[in-house]
N, C-alpha and C positions, 0 to 999 in steps of 0.2 A: 557527888556529881561536880564536875569542874565548872566553875563559874565562867560565863562568857565575858571576855574582856570588853570594857566599855568601848574601846576602839572598834571592835568587831560590830557591836550594835550600831555605833555611829556610822560605820561604813555601810552597813546594810541599809540604814535610813537614807544615806546619801545616794546609794545605787537605786533605791526605789523612788527617789524624788523625780517626778516627771516634769515638774514646772518649778524652776527656781524663782520664787516670788520676789526675792530681793533684787533680782536683776532689773526689774522694771524701775525700782527706786534708783538704782545706779544709772540707768539710762536717763531718768528725769534729771538727776544731778548733772549728767554729762551735757544734755542739751541746754539746760539753763546756764551752765558755765559758758557754753559757746555763745549763746545770745548775749550774756553779760559782756563777754569779751568784745563783741562788735558794737554793743550799745553804750557801754560805760567803762570798759576795761582800760582804755587809753587814759581817760581822765583820772580814774581812781588809782591806777597803777602808780601815779606820782606820789601817792601817800604811802602805799605799801606794795611791794612786788607781788604779793599774793593776789591782790585785786586786779592785777594786770595780766594774769596768767590763766584766764578762763579758756584760752585755746586748748589747754590740756584736757578739756572735756572730751576732745576727739581721742586723746590717748587712752582715756578710760573706756570709750567705745571700742577701741582696738582690743583691749584686754578682755572685755566681755565677749567680743566676737570670737577671738581665738579660743577661749575656754568653752563657750557654748557650742560652737560648730564642731569642735573636736570631740566634745562629750557625746554629741548626737551621732557622729560618725563611728566612734568607738562602740557605742551601744548597738547601733545598727549591725555592725560587723559581728559583734558577739552574739546577737540574737538570730541573725539570718545567715551568718557565715560569709557574708560578702558586703561590699559597699556598692550600691547601685548608683553609678555616676549619672545615668540618665535621669533617675528620680531626683537625685540631688540637684542637678542643674535645672530641672523643671521647677522644683520648689523655689530655688533662688530666683529664677527668671520671673516666675509669677509674683513673687514677693517684691522684687526690686525694680524690674524694668518698667512696668506700666506707669507708676508714678514718676519715676526718674525722667522718662522720655516725655511725659506730659508736661512736667515742670520745665524741662528744657525747651519745649515748644513755646511755653508761656514766655520764657526769657527771650526766645527768638523774636516773638511778636513785640514784646515790651521794648527791647533794644532797637528794633527796626522803626517803631512808630514813636517812641517816647524819648529815647536817649539823645541828649543834646551835645555830649562830648564826642566829637568826631574820632578822636584817637582811640578812646575806649570802645566806641562802636565798631570801628574797623578791627581792633584787636579781638573783640568778641567773636566776630565772624571768621577771623583767621584761626581762632582757637576751636571753633565749633566742631571740626572733625575729631579733635582729641577728646572733647567732652562726650561726643557721641560714641566713641570707642573705648571709653574708660582708660585713656592713656594720658590724661592731662598732667598727672604727676611726673611724667617723663618729658613732656614737650612744652608745657606752658610755664614760663618764668613768672614767679610771683613777686619779684623784687624790681619790676620794671613798670612803675606807675600803677594806675588803677586797673584791676583785672576783674571783669564781671564774671560771676559764676565760679570764682576761684576755689570755693569750698569743695568743688567736685574732686579735688586732689585726693581727699580722704576716701571718697567712695571708689575712686579708681584703685587705691591701695587695697581696699576690701575686696573688690572684684578680682584683682590679681591673686589674692590669697585664695578665694573660692575656686579660681581656675586651676590652681596648682595643687593645693593641699589634699583634696579628696582622692586624687589619683595616687598620692604617696600613701595615704592611709589605707587605700585599697590593697596595696602591694606589699607593705611591710608591717611587721608587728610593732608592739608598743616601744620596745627598746630602739628599734630601727627608726621609728617615727620621731622619737625624742632626740636621737642622735642627729637626724637630719635637721631638725629645727635648731638645735644647739649649734650645729656646724654653720647653719645659715646666719644665725645671730652673730657668732664669733667672726665669721668671714666679713660680715657687714661692718662690725666694729673695727676690725683690723684695716679695712679699706679706709674707713672714715679717719682713723688716726695715722694713716699713711705708712703703717707697717707693711701692708701689701700695697705696692704702688700700682694704682690704676689711674691713668691720665684723665684729665677733664674731658668729658664727652658723654655720649649716650650710655655706654656700658657702666661708667661710674655712677651716672644718674640712676640707672635701673637698680644697681646694687644698693645704693643709699636710700632707695625708696622703700626698702624692706622695713616694716614696722616691728621693732623689737617686742612691743606689747602683744601683738598678735601671736608671734612666735612663742613667747614665754607663756601666754595664756594657753596655747596648745599643749605645751609641756606640762603645765599645771593640770590640765584635764587628764593626761595620762597618769600623772603621779597620784591624783585623787582616785582614779579608777582601780589602781592596784592596792590590795589590802595592806601590804607591808609598808609601802610609802605613805599611804593614807594614815596609818596609825602613827607614824613619826610626825607627819605634818599636823595631825589633829592636836598634838601637844603644843604646837606653835599657834595655830589658828582656831582651835576648837573651844576656846573659852568665850563666854557670852559677850564680854566687853571688847573682844578683839577688833571688831570693825571700828569702834570709837578710837582705839589705840592707833590703828593704821591710818585712819582719816587724820588724826592729830599729827602724826609723824609727817604725813604728806603735806599738811598745811604749813608746818614749820619749814619743811624742805622748800616749798614754793615761796615762802615769805623771806627767805634768807639767801645769802650768797652760796649756799650749798647746792642751789638749783643746778640741775644738769638734765639734758634730754633723756639720757639713758637711765638715770636714776628715777625719773618720774615714770618711765615705762614700767620699771620694776615695781615701784610703789603701787601703781594702779593694779598690777597683777596681784599684789598682796592684799589690796582692798577687796578685789573680787574673791580671792581665796577665803578671806575672813567672813564674807557675806554668804557664801554658798556651802561651806563645809558643814554647817548646821543651820536648820531653818529657824531655830528659836533664839537667835542672837538678840542682843538688847535693842538694836535698831530696827528689827523686823516690823514692829507696829507702825513706825513712821514710814518705812519704805513700802508698806502695804496700804497706807492711807489712800483713800479714794482718788483724789486729784493727782497725787504723786504717782500712783500706780498707773492712772490713765495717761498722764503725760509721758510716762515711760513706754506705754504701749504704742502711742502715736508719735514717738520721738523721731522715727524715720521721716515721717511727713513734716514734722516741725523743722528738722534739719534742712530738708530740701526747700522749705518755704520761709525760713526765718528771715532771710535777707529781704525778700519781698515784703514780709510783714513789717520789718524794721523801717524800710524805705517808705512804705505806705503810712506808717505812724508818723514818721518825720515830716511827710508832706502835710499831714493834718496839723502837726505842731507849727509848721511854717505858716499855715493859714491863720492860726490864732495868735501867732507871735510868741509862743511859749516853748522854751527848750530846757530840758533838764535830763541828764543821762539816766537817773534812776527812774524817772517817769517813762522815758523811752524804753528802758529795759522791761519794765512791767507791761507797758502797752504792747511792745513787740512780742513778748512772751504770750500775752493773752490772745493777740491776733493769730500768732502761729499755732497756738493750741486749738483755736476755733477752726482755722483753715484745715489743720491736720485731722481734726475730729470729723468734719464734713467729708473730707477725702476718704478717711478710714471707713466711715459708715456707708457712704453712698457711691464710692468708686472702687477703692481697694478691696472692699468686702467681696465683690464679684470674683476677683482673681484669687482671693484667699480661699474661697469655696472651691475653686478649681484646684488649688494647691493641695487640698486635703486628699485628692485622688492619688497623690504621689508620696504621701507621708508613710513612714515606717509603721507597720502594725504594732500596736502596743501589747 
């Protein structure tokens, strides 16, 4: 009898995985990196660039989204013979919109009644239509003074991906989908380095808003889905210590002059690859640890509310006259986790139950 290649067994295990447990661990790392960036990154970045680059937690979110959403779409199409755009958009709407617009309304009230900076207050209400339509990454300038709710740019990027990508997946096969994403990434890069000349303006802004990590994460999902490409990639990512290796490479990259936006997008995709290709990698116990896994589960709420939490904690610090960036990072993380937990259990859960009606049958 011919022995089954280990790659085939590993691929079967991957295809049968319904829940990639390590992704919650990665989401936890992502949101903590973002909170660190806003609470302490500026101060500690002076000691080492690594400590000032927590904003790349968003880049890791992008890589996760590209891989996971595409994997779900591929499997739906394989199982049912089609991609239901209606069900996809209902799932995304019920998961994302209720909390997003609720938090946006909280910001509207807070800015109207509490904000003391007239310029920032006026700018917020000028930007409000773009926040409400997930277009702030196209129309809101982030280098013109203080911009309230500016983190919405990443959510706009994600929503634009959700709007476009399922329709592509519905109509083309694996090779066509990968070719589309690679062409999109290549075109974006060529515009950014001015090989393709696109003048300053809305079109250039839209092109450069494409997140390479989302695109490359989507390509990764297709490569992992196919047996032949999976077997090749298993030799690169399938060893148990691979996540440690790719995290270490990323840390060195962030801490040195090697740093580059495109490079970090690629490295975040490699981290995702090393964490999902097999469930028993060496970091799995840490990434599945209770509080880490929970923070990953509620990371969406934490992201939306982390600046509210940070500002609230700073107000408390002002009241007692004690300020320290590490304390503010810990305090803001704790407050954001509590707020997101309450939201998840007592508000989002209602919409998540409705969302189940539109999920793909297992």
